[in-house]
C-alpha angles and dihedrals in degrees: 000000000000129000090248090064099037103040124212094314098057090236121130110247093243090055093049090049090058094053123088135187106270092215103045105014090233123143119265128230132191116269143163121237128226090270094047094258118139119257143165115244125206117234092214107129096205098044112019110185131179125213124201123243110213120190089343094307119114112228100213099180121129091226090057096050123104127205113253 
């Protein structure tokens, strides 16, 4: 896999498309955190949250999310 097909998170696009924010149910898009680390960002307009991606594994836990 190349970064052009997997984005910043290292996830294949079809995998990311299946994932949803566990808090709001919104879709998730690739993002980069304040420290440059990959993350998945919720597209919910009222409550945007970002979830870390550690070693290529998304951590979709409400306790791990940060407000965007």
